[in-house]
N, C-alpha and C positions, 0 to 999 in steps of 0.2 A: 584550178579549172582545167578541164580537158575538152578540146574542141575537135570535131571531125566535120568534113564537108560532105554534103549530100547533093543530089542533082536537081535541086529546086528549093524554093522558099518553103520552110516547114510550117504547115498549117495545123497539125495535130500531133500529139505525142503522149505516150503512156509508158509506164514502167512497172515491172513485177519482179518480186524476189524469186529466184530459182530455188528448187528444192535442195535441201541439205547444204545450205550456205554456199552454193556454187557461184554466187554473184547475182547480177541483175540482168534482166532482159528488157530492152527498150524497143518499142515499135514507134515509127514515125511515118507520117504521110506528107507528101510535098505537092506543090501546085502544078507540077508537070506530070501528074497522074501516076505517082509511084508510091509504093509501100516499102519501107526499109526495116530490117531487123538488125539490132546491134546487141552485143554483150558489153556490159559495163563492169569492169573489174577494178579492184583496189590493189594497186601495186605498192610494194613495200621497198623503201629505199634504205640501205644500210648506213652505218656510221662512216663519215668521211671528214677528215680534217677536224675532228672534234665536234662535228655537228650531230645533233640528235636525229634519231630515226624519224622519218616522215612518211605519211601516207599520200598517195596520189591516185587519181582515177585515169583509166585508159578506156577508150571507146573502140571496140573491135567490130567491124562489119561482119555480119553473118549471112544475110540473104536479102534479096530484093525481088519485088514483083512489079513489072511494068510492061505495057501500060494498063492502068485500070480503065474501066469502061467510061468513067466520068471523073471530073476533078474531085478529089477527096476533100472532105470538110472536117473529119474527126476520126480518131482511132482509139479503141479501148481493148485491153485484154479481157476476154471472158474467163479464160483459165491460163495457166502457164503455157499451154500448148495451142491456144486459140485466140485470134484477134478478130475484132469486128470493125469494119470500116464503113463510115457513112459518106455519101457523095452528093454533089450538086444536083444531080437529076433525081434525087430522092431514094435511090437504091441503097440497100444495105448488103454488105458482103462479109462472108465468113472465110477466114484463112486459117488452115491448120498448119502448125509448125511440126515438120517431120524431120527425122535424122536419117541420112543415107547410110549405106554400109561402110562408106569411107569416113563417117562421122560428121559430114557437112550438114548444115541446116538448110531446108528448102521450105518455101511457102506454097501450099496447095489450096487453090480456091475451091470452096464448097458452096453450092447454091443455097439460098435461103428462100422460104416460101413467100408468096406474094404478100401475105399479111405483114411481113417485116418492113415493107417499103412505104415511104411517103407517096401520096398520090398528087401529082401535079404541083409539087413543092420540093425545094431542096431539103435535104436532111441537114439541119443546122447544128445538131449536137448529138452525141451518143454518151450515155451514162450506164454503168454496169454495177449491179449489186451482186458480186461474184458468188458468194456462198449459195445464193438461190438461183444463180444463172438468169437473172432478170436484166433485160436490156431496155432502157428507155430511149426513145427516138423522138426528137422534136423537129418541127417545121411549121406548116400551117396548122397541124394538129399534134397532140401528144398521144403516143401509144407506147405500151410496154409489151414486149414479147418475152416469154419465159421458156427455157429449154428444160424439159423433164425427159420423158421418153421421146417427145417430139415438141416442136415449137407450137406454142399457143399464144393468143393475143388478148390483151385487155384494151378496150377502146375507151378513150377519154374524151374524144371530140376536140372542138376548138377551144382556144383560150376563152376564159370567162369575159375578157375584155375585147374579144375579136382581134387580137393582136398577133403578130408573128412571134413564135416562141424561138428564142435565139440560144438559150443555154439551159443546162439542167444538172441536177445532182441529187442523189439519194440521201435523204436525211436518215432513214432506216429502211428496212425491207418493205414497210408499208407506206412510207411517206416520201414524196418526191417534190422538190422545189424547182421552178422554172423562172428564168428571166426573160422579159419580153421587150418588144420594140417600142413600147409606150411607157416604160419606166416603172412597171410594177413587177413584183415577185409574187408568184402564185404557188400555193402549197396544195398538193393533190393527195387525197387519201384513197389508197387502193382497196381498203376494207369497206368503203361506202359504196353500196350498189348504185347510188345516184351519182357517184364520182364527183362529190362536192369539192369546191375550190375555196380556199381561204386566200383573200387578196391582201397583200401588203403594199399599201399605196405609198408612192414616193412623192416628194415635192416636185413641182415643175421647175424648169430652169428660169433664170432671171429674165430671159427674153420671152418667156411663156411657152417655150417648146418643151417637148417631153423627152426624158432621158432614155437612151437606148442601152439596155443592159446586156452587154456582150458576154459577160461571165458571171456565174453565180456559184457559191459554195456553201454547203451546209456543214455545220460543225458536228462531226460524227460522234463525239462523246457527250457534249452538252445537250444536244437534241432540241435546242431552242434558237441558237444564234445562226443567222444567215448573213453572208456578205456578198456584195455584188460590185462589179466595176462597169462604168458607163463610158459613153463616147466623149465626154468632156474631161476625162481623167479623174473622175470622182470615185471614191470607195464609199459605198452606202451599206449600213449595217441595220439589221432588224432583229427583234425578238418576236418569235411567232405568237407569244402570249399577249403582245401589244402591237397588233398589225396595222393600226391606223396611222402611225407615224414612224419614221426610221429612228433607231436609237442614236445614230450619229452619221454625219457626212464629213468626209475628209478629202482634201484636194492634194494628193501626193504626186500626181502625174500631170504632165502638160499636153498629153495626147491620149487618144482612146485606150482604155484598159481592155485588153483582149482576154485575160484569164486571171482567175483568183483561185487559190487552193489553201485550205487549212492543212497543217501538218497532222498526219494520222497518229504519230507517236508523241508529239509535243503539243498539247492542246492550247498552249499559250502563243503559238506561232502561226502566222499567216504569210502567204506569198502573193504578190501581185505583179503582173507583167503587162507592159504597155508599148504602144507605138513609139514612145519617146526613148526606147532602148533601155529603160530601167527594169530590173528585176528586184523588187523590194522585199526584204526579209523583215517582217514585223514581229517584234518580241514584246509581248504585253506583260509589263511588270516583271522584268527579269530577276529582280531581287527575291521574288517568291516563286520562281519558275518550278522548283522541285515539288511544290505543293499545289500548283495551279491545275485545275481540271476544266477550265474553259478559257475563252478569249474575251477579256474585259475591255470594252472600248467606250470612249465618250469623246465629245468634241474638245475636251480639255484634259487629255490623258498625258500628264507630265512624265509618267513612268515608262512610256512607250519608247523603245529603241528601234530605229528604222535604218537599215543598211542596204545599199545597192550592191548586191552580190554579183551583178553582171559587169561590174567595173566600167560603168558608163559606156555601154555598147552604143555604137552609132546606128544600129539597125533596130527596127521594131521587133519586139519579142512577141510572138503570136500564141505560144502554147507552153505550158509547164506541167510537169508531173513530179511527184515526190514519193519517196519511200525511205524510212529510216532517216539518216542524216544526209541523204543525197537528193539533189534537185536536178532534173533534166529539163532543158529548155531548147526551143527552136526559134530561129529568127528568119527575117525576110532575105537574108544574105546567104542562104543555103548552108547555114551552120547549125549543128547540133552540139550542145554543150552539156557536160556533167560537172556539178559543183558540190563540194562537201561543205556543209554548214555546221 
């Protein structure tokens, strides 16, 4: 694990592969109104005293932008050269990554049209379907803006359940899933002119309260499996073909789950991050990992291997991003970490 210190608690993080295998770019936003850009490189250590060659990660600061006009809530790469930042006051910002004549990276703010912003509501999450340059923004309403020759807007309106939308993820270019403040996952179809919603209903808590779904992730290869994390430390799994009840509920964390991510390259792997300081690596049925094309889960999954790759961090982990065999995470204690899995 490689760790670097930033100037505030990390509330959002994303990572993208640079062209021609040049390494990784990491963007993070912190609660002191800052945006940071880092390069993550894989360093090679030679033989020493008979030890075998090992790989290690290094996080190199490239650029920062501060202060933002409002406290940031999320950050996503639109392209390798562009990041999108959502904020507490509902505004969305675009930053272009440019290179100076001296080879240094700088972040240049570019205004977005009014259609990009949430009205009278925080921007709670930002999701990007990069190949189509589609950006989903949640808050009191769901909207998707798309960049072609210029930005255009698709209006979805309020949640079917009149709840605050807290998290989002693209299942494919036409389908988006959102997690809400009342324990339901909703699936939105962009092709439907009526913008219909499929509601995946969750069970209520034992005390009768509703679960708050802070993070939601759609399985990019399977196209049916959705995972979410809630305020009680639960992971809840659905199959969109059977939306009336969850597939499974598991209690791996002792505090709110802030983020969940499926691995893009290993379809049998999931990551979950929580306020209890754990970053859990879920390996479903590792004995068949080479042939797995989805993430199989049940309440009695004896083949599941779960590992805390944050090494029992004492600080809550708020955000994670993955690419290849690298996981980037940020915590409450101003730390940004890169981990090889």
